[in-house]
N, C-alpha and C positions, 0 to 999 in steps of 0.2 A: 356694285357688289350686291348680291341678292341675300337677303336675310331670311334664315329659316327659323321657324318656331318649333323648338323641340321641348316636349314636356320635361320639367325639371323635378327630380326626386332628390330632395336634400339629404335624406337618410342614406340613400344608395351612394350618392357622391361622397359623403363623409366616410362611409365604410370603405369605399374604394381608395380614398386618400390614405386612410389608416393602413389598409392592406399593402399599398404600394410603399408607404413609409416603412413598414415593418420588414418587408422583403428587402428593400434597398439598404437598410441599416443593419439587418440581421438581428434585430432586437429580440425576436421571438425564439431564437435558437441559441442554446449554450454551446460553447465549443466542445467537441468530442474529446474525451480523454484518450491518450495513446493506448493502443492495444496492450492488454495484459498489465496495465499500470496498477500498482497496489501499494498499500502501506505494509512494510515488512519489518520484522525483528527476528534476530537469530539467537539461539541458545546453544551453548556447548553441550557436549555429551554429559550426561548426569551421573556417570559411574564413578567419578572422582569426587573428592571432598569439596572441591570448589566448582561452582557453576558460573560460567561467564555469559554475559548478556551484551548484545549490541544495542545501539540506539534504535529507535523507531525511525524509519526512513522511507521515502518513496522510491520505488524501483519497478522496472518492467520485469516480469517473470515469463517463463516459457509456457505458462498455463494460466487460465482464468480461474482455476480452482482456488477457493479461499479456505482458510483453516490451517490445520497442521500440514506439514509437508508430506503428502501422501505418496506412497510407492505406487507406480514406478517413478513419478516425477517428484523428486525430493528437493527441487529448486537448487540443484547442484551449482548452477551458474552463480548463486549467491552464497550458498553454504560452504562451498570449497574455498573461496577467498577468505571467508570468516575463519575457517579451520587453519588456513595458512597463516593468517594474522595471529591467531592464538598460539600456534606453534612457535612463531618467530618471537613474539613479545613475551609470552609467559612460559613457553616450553610445555604447554598444557595438553594438547590433544594427542600427542604421540603415545600416551599410555592409556587413554580412555577406550573402553570397549564399546561405547556408543558414539556415533558421529554427531556433529552439530546438526541442528535442524533449523529451518526457518519457517515462520508462520506468516501468513498474509491475510489482509483484510481489504475491503473495498476501497477504491480511490476517491473517497469523499470525506467531508468533515466527520461524519459518523464513523467511518472506517478508521480514521486517525484516532479518534477517542476510543474506539473498540480495541485497537492495537495497544494503545497505552495502558488501558485497564487490564487487558489480558496479560501483557508483559508483567505488570505489577502483581497480578494474581499468581503467576508462575514464580516470581521472585519470593513472594510471601510463602507459597507452598513449599518451595525448596528449603527456605530458611526454617520455617516452623515445623513442618511435618518430617522433613528428611534431615534436618540439622546441617544443611550445606552452607558454606560460606558463599556469598554472592559478590561478584565483581562486575561492576559496570565498566565496560571497556571503552565506551565512547565511539566504537567502530561503526562506520556507515559504509555501505557498498558504493563503490564508484566504478562504473564499467570502464 
């Protein structure tokens, strides 16, 4: 067997090992979130004396838009089941002149915290400024 003398570069070999290790284990990449995954909470129509709130929950929406449910996409895929729940459990939405709406935030820990703070802010506003009774329904969307 013939022996070949190849110049050795320790730094290059080490960086290649780290690169190969990172690629093979996937350590450098976080898993991608599902498309349109957000933290969501829903609010009943506010024209009645009682305002109903859902829990904050993770859900896929038909849009990546965050914030209040903007027309034309009002997140009907989530707001409509919330409305049906309110009508069945509380008899609430059949007399409201404003439909329930859902609000979404980004699908990360900061988005969860933002959704929780925003929901609490709305509850406080409806209670203090508009003298509404707040009901926490415990409702979460399940597709």
